[in-house]
PDB file with one MODEL, atoms N, CA, C and O in Angstrom:
MODEL        1
ATOM      1  N   MET A   1       1.062  -1.504   0.187  1.00  0.00           N
ATOM      2  CA  MET A   1      -0.237   0.321  -0.096  1.00  0.00           C
ATOM      3  C   MET A   1       1.116   0.981   0.068  1.00  0.00           C
ATOM      4  O   MET A   1       2.191   0.573   0.508  1.00  0.00           O
ATOM      5  N   LEU A   2       0.597   2.454  -0.570  1.00  0.00           N
ATOM      6  CA  LEU A   2       1.205   3.721  -0.721  1.00  0.00           C
ATOM      7  C   LEU A   2       0.241   4.921  -0.686  1.00  0.00           C
ATOM      8  O   LEU A   2      -0.611   5.270  -1.503  1.00  0.00           O
ATOM      9  N   ASN A   3       0.679   5.539   0.682  1.00  0.00           N
ATOM     10  CA  ASN A   3      -0.396   6.674   0.443  1.00  0.00           C
ATOM     11  C   ASN A   3       0.805   8.003   0.119  1.00  0.00           C
ATOM     12  O   ASN A   3       1.859   8.156   0.736  1.00  0.00           O
ATOM     13  N   ALA A   4       0.499   8.519  -0.559  1.00  0.00           N
ATOM     14  CA  ALA A   4       1.079   9.978  -1.258  1.00  0.00           C
ATOM     15  C   ALA A   4       0.701  10.822  -0.801  1.00  0.00           C
ATOM     16  O   ALA A   4       1.201  11.900  -1.124  1.00  0.00           O
ATOM     17  N   TYR A   5      -0.381  10.796   0.194  1.00  0.00           N
ATOM     18  CA  TYR A   5      -1.086  11.566   0.599  1.00  0.00           C
ATOM     19  C   TYR A   5      -0.951  12.163   1.573  1.00  0.00           C
ATOM     20  O   TYR A   5      -0.179  11.423   2.184  1.00  0.00           O
ATOM     21  N   TRP A   6      -1.143  13.023   2.230  1.00  0.00           N
ATOM     22  CA  TRP A   6      -0.935  14.170   3.396  1.00  0.00           C
ATOM     23  C   TRP A   6      -1.269  13.517   4.842  1.00  0.00           C
ATOM     24  O   TRP A   6      -0.544  13.318   5.817  1.00  0.00           O
ATOM     25  N   GLU A   7      -2.648  13.257   4.610  1.00  0.00           N
ATOM     26  CA  GLU A   7      -3.142  12.434   6.010  1.00  0.00           C
ATOM     27  C   GLU A   7      -3.442  10.832   5.872  1.00  0.00           C
ATOM     28  O   GLU A   7      -3.527  10.174   4.836  1.00  0.00           O
ATOM     29  N   PRO A   8      -3.545  10.501   6.920  1.00  0.00           N
ATOM     30  CA  PRO A   8      -3.924   8.968   6.968  1.00  0.00           C
ATOM     31  C   PRO A   8      -5.196   8.521   5.857  1.00  0.00           C
ATOM     32  O   PRO A   8      -6.188   9.188   5.561  1.00  0.00           O
ATOM     33  N   LEU A   9      -4.826   7.268   5.402  1.00  0.00           N
ATOM     34  CA  LEU A   9      -5.847   6.820   4.620  1.00  0.00           C
ATOM     35  C   LEU A   9      -5.829   5.071   5.091  1.00  0.00           C
ATOM     36  O   LEU A   9      -4.809   4.417   5.306  1.00  0.00           O
ATOM     37  N   ARG A  10      -7.244   4.574   5.171  1.00  0.00           N
ATOM     38  CA  ARG A  10      -7.071   3.028   5.479  1.00  0.00           C
ATOM     39  C   ARG A  10      -7.224   2.631   4.354  1.00  0.00           C
ATOM     40  O   ARG A  10      -7.511   3.323   3.377  1.00  0.00           O
ATOM     41  N   PHE A  11      -7.027   1.346   4.390  1.00  0.00           N
ATOM     42  CA  PHE A  11      -6.900   0.506   3.187  1.00  0.00           C
ATOM     43  C   PHE A  11      -7.992  -0.909   3.838  1.00  0.00           C
ATOM     44  O   PHE A  11      -7.952  -1.308   5.001  1.00  0.00           O
ATOM     45  N   GLU A  12      -8.647  -1.311   3.051  1.00  0.00           N
ATOM     46  CA  GLU A  12      -9.984  -3.226   2.971  1.00  0.00           C
ATOM     47  C   GLU A  12      -8.264  -3.777   2.813  1.00  0.00           C
ATOM     48  O   GLU A  12      -7.385  -3.430   2.023  1.00  0.00           O
ATOM     49  N   LEU A  13      -8.269  -4.866   4.045  1.00  0.00           N
ATOM     50  CA  LEU A  13      -7.669  -5.767   2.993  1.00  0.00           C
ATOM     51  C   LEU A  13      -8.121  -6.971   2.761  1.00  0.00           C
ATOM     52  O   LEU A  13      -9.188  -7.214   3.324  1.00  0.00           O
ATOM     53  N   PRO A  14      -7.567  -8.012   1.970  1.00  0.00           N
ATOM     54  CA  PRO A  14      -8.253  -8.460   1.493  1.00  0.00           C
ATOM     55  C   PRO A  14      -8.735  -9.954   2.343  1.00  0.00           C
ATOM     56  O   PRO A  14      -7.789 -10.621   2.761  1.00  0.00           O
ATOM     57  N   PRO A  15     -10.266 -10.543   2.634  1.00  0.00           N
ATOM     58  CA  PRO A  15     -10.709 -11.450   3.263  1.00  0.00           C
ATOM     59  C   PRO A  15      -9.625 -12.638   3.214  1.00  0.00           C
ATOM     60  O   PRO A  15      -9.318 -13.062   2.100  1.00  0.00           O
ATOM     61  N   ILE A  16      -9.025 -13.203   4.361  1.00  0.00           N
ATOM     62  CA  ILE A  16      -8.516 -14.322   4.307  1.00  0.00           C
ATOM     63  C   ILE A  16      -9.694 -15.608   4.578  1.00  0.00           C
ATOM     64  O   ILE A  16     -10.142 -15.793   5.710  1.00  0.00           O
ATOM     65  N   PRO A  17      -9.996 -16.203   3.751  1.00  0.00           N
ATOM     66  CA  PRO A  17     -10.776 -17.530   3.530  1.00  0.00           C
ATOM     67  C   PRO A  17     -11.537 -18.134   5.136  1.00  0.00           C
ATOM     68  O   PRO A  17     -12.741 -18.302   5.333  1.00  0.00           O
ATOM     69  N   GLU A  18     -10.683 -18.310   5.878  1.00  0.00           N
ATOM     70  CA  GLU A  18     -10.598 -19.172   6.972  1.00  0.00           C
ATOM     71  C   GLU A  18     -10.087 -17.936   8.349  1.00  0.00           C
ATOM     72  O   GLU A  18      -8.888 -17.707   8.509  1.00  0.00           O
ATOM     73  N   PRO A  19     -11.077 -17.291   9.176  1.00  0.00           N
ATOM     74  CA  PRO A  19     -10.571 -16.800  10.404  1.00  0.00           C
ATOM     75  C   PRO A  19      -9.282 -17.419  10.850  1.00  0.00           C
ATOM     76  O   PRO A  19      -9.006 -18.560  10.477  1.00  0.00           O
ATOM     77  N   GLY A  20      -8.400 -16.675  11.698  1.00  0.00           N
ATOM     78  CA  GLY A  20      -7.644 -17.337  12.477  1.00  0.00           C
ATOM     79  C   GLY A  20      -6.227 -18.111  11.643  1.00  0.00           C
ATOM     80  O   GLY A  20      -5.149 -18.321  12.199  1.00  0.00           O
ATOM     81  N   LEU A  21      -6.491 -18.390  10.468  1.00  0.00           N
ATOM     82  CA  LEU A  21      -5.936 -19.087   9.588  1.00  0.00           C
ATOM     83  C   LEU A  21      -4.681 -18.100   8.818  1.00  0.00           C
ATOM     84  O   LEU A  21      -4.979 -17.338   7.898  1.00  0.00           O
ATOM     85  N   ARG A  22      -3.285 -18.230   9.321  1.00  0.00           N
ATOM     86  CA  ARG A  22      -2.233 -17.463   8.530  1.00  0.00           C
ATOM     87  C   ARG A  22      -3.196 -15.867   8.159  1.00  0.00           C
ATOM     88  O   ARG A  22      -3.977 -15.485   7.287  1.00  0.00           O
ATOM     89  N   PRO A  23      -2.498 -15.250   9.540  1.00  0.00           N
ATOM     90  CA  PRO A  23      -3.152 -13.797   9.278  1.00  0.00           C
ATOM     91  C   PRO A  23      -2.030 -12.943   8.502  1.00  0.00           C
ATOM     92  O   PRO A  23      -0.852 -13.300   8.473  1.00  0.00           O
ATOM     93  N   TRP A  24      -2.533 -11.733   7.852  1.00  0.00           N
ATOM     94  CA  TRP A  24      -1.854 -10.637   7.405  1.00  0.00           C
ATOM     95  C   TRP A  24      -0.549 -10.356   8.146  1.00  0.00           C
ATOM     96  O   TRP A  24      -0.580  -9.850   9.268  1.00  0.00           O
ATOM     97  N   ARG A  25       0.618 -10.680   7.532  1.00  0.00           N
ATOM     98  CA  ARG A  25       1.309 -10.116   8.819  1.00  0.00           C
ATOM     99  C   ARG A  25       2.364  -8.799   7.863  1.00  0.00           C
ATOM    100  O   ARG A  25       2.816  -8.886   6.721  1.00  0.00           O
ATOM    101  N   CYS A  26       2.478  -7.737   8.797  1.00  0.00           N
ATOM    102  CA  CYS A  26       2.902  -6.328   8.159  1.00  0.00           C
ATOM    103  C   CYS A  26       4.849  -6.504   8.522  1.00  0.00           C
ATOM    104  O   CYS A  26       5.553  -6.533   9.531  1.00  0.00           O
ATOM    105  N   TRP A  27       5.056  -6.579   7.090  1.00  0.00           N
ATOM    106  CA  TRP A  27       6.563  -6.720   6.947  1.00  0.00           C
ATOM    107  C   TRP A  27       7.277  -5.828   6.375  1.00  0.00           C
ATOM    108  O   TRP A  27       8.368  -5.814   5.805  1.00  0.00           O
ATOM    109  N   LEU A  28       6.405  -5.013   6.647  1.00  0.00           N
ATOM    110  CA  LEU A  28       7.289  -2.970   6.254  1.00  0.00           C
ATOM    111  C   LEU A  28       6.396  -1.937   6.083  1.00  0.00           C
ATOM    112  O   LEU A  28       5.729  -1.748   5.066  1.00  0.00           O
ATOM    113  N   ASP A  29       6.385  -1.033   7.437  1.00  0.00           N
ATOM    114  CA  ASP A  29       5.553   0.117   7.438  1.00  0.00           C
ATOM    115  C   ASP A  29       6.693   1.440   7.359  1.00  0.00           C
ATOM    116  O   ASP A  29       7.390   1.468   8.373  1.00  0.00           O
ATOM    117  N   THR A  30       6.990   2.444   6.441  1.00  0.00           N
ATOM    118  CA  THR A  30       8.016   2.862   6.560  1.00  0.00           C
ATOM    119  C   THR A  30       7.666   4.359   7.866  1.00  0.00           C
ATOM    120  O   THR A  30       8.342   5.261   8.360  1.00  0.00           O
ATOM    121  N   SER A  31       6.273   3.899   7.959  1.00  0.00           N
ATOM    122  CA  SER A  31       5.835   5.148   8.861  1.00  0.00           C
ATOM    123  C   SER A  31       6.614   4.982  10.241  1.00  0.00           C
ATOM    124  O   SER A  31       6.958   5.972  10.885  1.00  0.00           O
ATOM    125  N   LEU A  32       6.980   3.161  10.830  1.00  0.00           N
ATOM    126  CA  LEU A  32       7.285   3.205  12.079  1.00  0.00           C
ATOM    127  C   LEU A  32       8.606   3.829  11.811  1.00  0.00           C
ATOM    128  O   LEU A  32       9.188   4.147  10.774  1.00  0.00           O
ATOM    129  N   GLU A  33       9.040   3.941  13.712  1.00  0.00           N
ATOM    130  CA  GLU A  33      11.041   4.057  13.801  1.00  0.00           C
ATOM    131  C   GLU A  33      11.614   2.609  13.675  1.00  0.00           C
ATOM    132  O   GLU A  33      10.836   1.661  13.775  1.00  0.00           O
ATOM    133  N   PRO A  34      12.590   2.460  13.516  1.00  0.00           N
ATOM    134  CA  PRO A  34      13.338   1.231  13.034  1.00  0.00           C
ATOM    135  C   PRO A  34      13.630   0.797  14.665  1.00  0.00           C
ATOM    136  O   PRO A  34      14.085   1.689  15.382  1.00  0.00           O
ATOM    137  N   PRO A  35      13.451  -0.165  15.098  1.00  0.00           N
ATOM    138  CA  PRO A  35      13.638  -1.342  14.159  1.00  0.00           C
ATOM    139  C   PRO A  35      11.987  -2.172  13.892  1.00  0.00           C
ATOM    140  O   PRO A  35      11.679  -3.278  13.447  1.00  0.00           O
ATOM    141  N   ALA A  36      11.264  -1.103  14.370  1.00  0.00           N
ATOM    142  CA  ALA A  36      10.247  -1.658  13.679  1.00  0.00           C
ATOM    143  C   ALA A  36       9.257  -1.502  12.292  1.00  0.00           C
ATOM    144  O   ALA A  36       8.159  -2.017  12.078  1.00  0.00           O
ATOM    145  N   ASP A  37      10.266  -0.375  11.234  1.00  0.00           N
ATOM    146  CA  ASP A  37       9.829  -0.255  10.301  1.00  0.00           C
ATOM    147  C   ASP A  37       9.901  -1.758   9.291  1.00  0.00           C
ATOM    148  O   ASP A  37       9.233  -1.844   8.260  1.00  0.00           O
ATOM    149  N   ILE A  38      10.479  -2.473   9.599  1.00  0.00           N
ATOM    150  CA  ILE A  38      10.987  -3.676   8.891  1.00  0.00           C
ATOM    151  C   ILE A  38      11.129  -4.919   9.609  1.00  0.00           C
ATOM    152  O   ILE A  38      11.728  -5.087  10.672  1.00  0.00           O
ATOM    153  N   TYR A  39      10.692  -5.521   9.117  1.00  0.00           N
ATOM    154  CA  TYR A  39      10.641  -6.933  10.083  1.00  0.00           C
ATOM    155  C   TYR A  39      11.196  -8.315   8.711  1.00  0.00           C
ATOM    156  O   TYR A  39      10.797  -8.410   7.550  1.00  0.00           O
ATOM    157  N   LEU A  40      12.197  -9.181   9.448  1.00  0.00           N
ATOM    158  CA  LEU A  40      12.229 -10.605   8.316  1.00  0.00           C
ATOM    159  C   LEU A  40      10.928 -11.432   8.926  1.00  0.00           C
ATOM    160  O   LEU A  40      10.622 -11.688  10.090  1.00  0.00           O
ATOM    161  N   PHE A  41      10.319 -11.729   7.729  1.00  0.00           N
ATOM    162  CA  PHE A  41       8.953 -12.134   7.260  1.00  0.00           C
ATOM    163  C   PHE A  41       9.206 -12.714   8.281  1.00  0.00           C
ATOM    164  O   PHE A  41       8.943 -12.092   9.310  1.00  0.00           O
ATOM    165  N   SER A  42       9.922 -14.380   8.452  1.00  0.00           N
ATOM    166  CA  SER A  42       9.433 -15.005   9.515  1.00  0.00           C
ATOM    167  C   SER A  42       9.571 -14.274  11.295  1.00  0.00           C
ATOM    168  O   SER A  42       9.975 -14.588  12.415  1.00  0.00           O
ATOM    169  N   ASP A  43       8.983 -13.238  10.626  1.00  0.00           N
ATOM    170  CA  ASP A  43       8.790 -12.005  12.883  1.00  0.00           C
ATOM    171  C   ASP A  43       8.495 -11.418  12.395  1.00  0.00           C
ATOM    172  O   ASP A  43       9.560 -10.843  12.166  1.00  0.00           O
ATOM    173  N   ALA A  44       7.829 -10.916  11.901  1.00  0.00           N
ATOM    174  CA  ALA A  44       6.360 -10.051  10.776  1.00  0.00           C
ATOM    175  C   ALA A  44       5.299 -10.210  11.950  1.00  0.00           C
ATOM    176  O   ALA A  44       4.629 -11.243  11.963  1.00  0.00           O
ATOM    177  N   PRO A  45       5.131  -9.377  12.804  1.00  0.00           N
ATOM    178  CA  PRO A  45       4.104  -9.219  13.814  1.00  0.00           C
ATOM    179  C   PRO A  45       2.895  -9.110  12.533  1.00  0.00           C
ATOM    180  O   PRO A  45       2.895  -8.344  11.569  1.00  0.00           O
ATOM    181  N   PRO A  46       1.710 -10.355  12.978  1.00  0.00           N
ATOM    182  CA  PRO A  46       0.045  -9.819  12.915  1.00  0.00           C
ATOM    183  C   PRO A  46      -0.449  -8.818  12.294  1.00  0.00           C
ATOM    184  O   PRO A  46       0.285  -7.830  12.241  1.00  0.00           O
ATOM    185  N   VAL A  47      -1.768  -8.725  11.652  1.00  0.00           N
ATOM    186  CA  VAL A  47      -2.112  -7.767  11.708  1.00  0.00           C
ATOM    187  C   VAL A  47      -3.377  -8.332  12.551  1.00  0.00           C
ATOM    188  O   VAL A  47      -3.880  -9.454  12.614  1.00  0.00           O
ATOM    189  N   ALA A  48      -3.701  -7.034  13.203  1.00  0.00           N
ATOM    190  CA  ALA A  48      -5.646  -7.593  13.700  1.00  0.00           C
ATOM    191  C   ALA A  48      -6.322  -6.651  12.860  1.00  0.00           C
ATOM    192  O   ALA A  48      -5.998  -5.471  12.734  1.00  0.00           O
ATOM    193  N   GLY A  49      -7.288  -7.232  12.285  1.00  0.00           N
ATOM    194  CA  GLY A  49      -8.746  -6.529  11.973  1.00  0.00           C
ATOM    195  C   GLY A  49      -8.632  -6.545  10.529  1.00  0.00           C
ATOM    196  O   GLY A  49      -7.646  -7.205  10.204  1.00  0.00           O
ATOM    197  N   THR A  50      -9.305  -6.040   9.475  1.00  0.00           N
ATOM    198  CA  THR A  50      -9.459  -6.175   8.176  1.00  0.00           C
ATOM    199  C   THR A  50      -9.084  -5.007   7.842  1.00  0.00           C
ATOM    200  O   THR A  50      -9.228  -4.835   6.631  1.00  0.00           O
ATOM    201  N   SER A  51      -8.817  -4.445   8.187  1.00  0.00           N
ATOM    202  CA  SER A  51      -7.967  -2.907   7.435  1.00  0.00           C
ATOM    203  C   SER A  51      -6.595  -2.311   8.097  1.00  0.00           C
ATOM    204  O   SER A  51      -6.285  -2.730   9.212  1.00  0.00           O
ATOM    205  N   TYR A  52      -5.964  -1.578   7.602  1.00  0.00           N
ATOM    206  CA  TYR A  52      -4.620  -1.442   8.090  1.00  0.00           C
ATOM    207  C   TYR A  52      -5.008   0.504   7.940  1.00  0.00           C
ATOM    208  O   TYR A  52      -5.803   0.781   7.042  1.00  0.00           O
ATOM    209  N   LEU A  53      -4.542   1.510   8.652  1.00  0.00           N
ATOM    210  CA  LEU A  53      -3.659   2.415   8.812  1.00  0.00           C
ATOM    211  C   LEU A  53      -2.563   2.944   8.042  1.00  0.00           C
ATOM    212  O   LEU A  53      -1.510   2.561   8.552  1.00  0.00           O
ATOM    213  N   VAL A  54      -2.319   3.849   6.767  1.00  0.00           N
ATOM    214  CA  VAL A  54      -1.634   3.942   6.566  1.00  0.00           C
ATOM    215  C   VAL A  54      -1.116   4.915   6.530  1.00  0.00           C
ATOM    216  O   VAL A  54      -1.472   5.712   5.662  1.00  0.00           O
ATOM    217  N   HIS A  55      -0.221   5.219   7.309  1.00  0.00           N
ATOM    218  CA  HIS A  55      -0.215   6.765   7.248  1.00  0.00           C
ATOM    219  C   HIS A  55       0.933   8.197   6.334  1.00  0.00           C
ATOM    220  O   HIS A  55       1.399   7.855   5.247  1.00  0.00           O
ATOM    221  N   PRO A  56       1.178   9.222   6.695  1.00  0.00           N
ATOM    222  CA  PRO A  56       0.849   9.857   5.187  1.00  0.00           C
ATOM    223  C   PRO A  56       1.799   9.662   5.204  1.00  0.00           C
ATOM    224  O   PRO A  56       2.329   9.143   6.186  1.00  0.00           O
ATOM    225  N   ARG A  57       2.572  10.055   3.916  1.00  0.00           N
ATOM    226  CA  ARG A  57       3.833   9.710   3.294  1.00  0.00           C
ATOM    227  C   ARG A  57       4.747   8.448   3.119  1.00  0.00           C
ATOM    228  O   ARG A  57       5.933   8.473   2.790  1.00  0.00           O
ATOM    229  N   SER A  58       4.069   7.455   3.368  1.00  0.00           N
ATOM    230  CA  SER A  58       4.397   6.257   3.718  1.00  0.00           C
ATOM    231  C   SER A  58       4.327   5.010   2.889  1.00  0.00           C
ATOM    232  O   SER A  58       3.634   5.096   1.876  1.00  0.00           O
ATOM    233  N   ILE A  59       4.982   3.742   3.160  1.00  0.00           N
ATOM    234  CA  ILE A  59       4.876   2.219   1.977  1.00  0.00           C
ATOM    235  C   ILE A  59       4.555   0.989   3.237  1.00  0.00           C
ATOM    236  O   ILE A  59       5.263   0.458   4.093  1.00  0.00           O
ATOM    237  N   VAL A  60       3.940   0.938   3.068  1.00  0.00           N
ATOM    238  CA  VAL A  60       3.622  -0.829   3.313  1.00  0.00           C
ATOM    239  C   VAL A  60       3.152  -1.926   3.099  1.00  0.00           C
ATOM    240  O   VAL A  60       2.013  -2.188   2.711  1.00  0.00           O
ATOM    241  N   ALA A  61       4.306  -2.879   3.426  1.00  0.00           N
ATOM    242  CA  ALA A  61       4.164  -4.332   3.168  1.00  0.00           C
ATOM    243  C   ALA A  61       3.347  -5.526   3.911  1.00  0.00           C
ATOM    244  O   ALA A  61       3.806  -5.968   4.964  1.00  0.00           O
ATOM    245  N   LEU A  62       2.046  -6.096   3.333  1.00  0.00           N
ATOM    246  CA  LEU A  62       1.813  -7.123   3.965  1.00  0.00           C
ATOM    247  C   LEU A  62       2.119  -8.357   3.578  1.00  0.00           C
ATOM    248  O   LEU A  62       2.867  -8.189   2.615  1.00  0.00           O
ATOM    249  N   ALA A  63       2.008  -9.312   3.727  1.00  0.00           N
ATOM    250  CA  ALA A  63       2.170 -10.651   3.245  1.00  0.00           C
ATOM    251  C   ALA A  63       2.078 -11.439   4.008  1.00  0.00           C
ATOM    252  O   ALA A  63       2.568 -11.449   5.137  1.00  0.00           O
ATOM    253  N   ARG A  64       1.066 -12.657   3.211  1.00  0.00           N
ATOM    254  CA  ARG A  64       0.940 -13.938   3.550  1.00  0.00           C
ATOM    255  C   ARG A  64       1.242 -15.000   3.605  1.00  0.00           C
ATOM    256  O   ARG A  64       1.461 -15.123   2.400  1.00  0.00           O
ATOM    257  N   VAL A  65       1.428 -15.810   3.943  1.00  0.00           N
ATOM    258  CA  VAL A  65       1.920 -17.546   3.484  1.00  0.00           C
ATOM    259  C   VAL A  65       0.813 -17.843   3.069  1.00  0.00           C
ATOM    260  O   VAL A  65      -0.199 -17.698   3.756  1.00  0.00           O
ATOM    261  N   ALA A  66       0.809 -18.491   1.413  1.00  0.00           N
ATOM    262  CA  ALA A  66      -0.354 -18.831   0.470  1.00  0.00           C
ATOM    263  C   ALA A  66      -0.600 -20.463   1.154  1.00  0.00           C
ATOM    264  O   ALA A  66       0.335 -21.192   1.482  1.00  0.00           O
ATOM    265  N   ASP A  67      -1.977 -20.806   1.270  1.00  0.00           N
ATOM    266  CA  ASP A  67      -2.301 -22.224   1.269  1.00  0.00           C
ATOM    267  C   ASP A  67      -1.343 -23.464   0.812  1.00  0.00           C
ATOM    268  O   ASP A  67      -1.761 -24.620   0.868  1.00  0.00           O
TER     269      ASP A  67
ENDMDL
END
């Protein structure tokens, strides 16, 4: 997700077919302070909810391991 706007934008996440299984993980969020701005995928924290708030002028990459 890319937010070039000067205000935060909320993005809806694609649904996970079976809730609770292999959630979206926040691999990269350039609005966060290091070292929380990027993770090894194996250490990326899960994302709660069905949307993600992307802060102004930042990039977010979420990932999910395929079934």
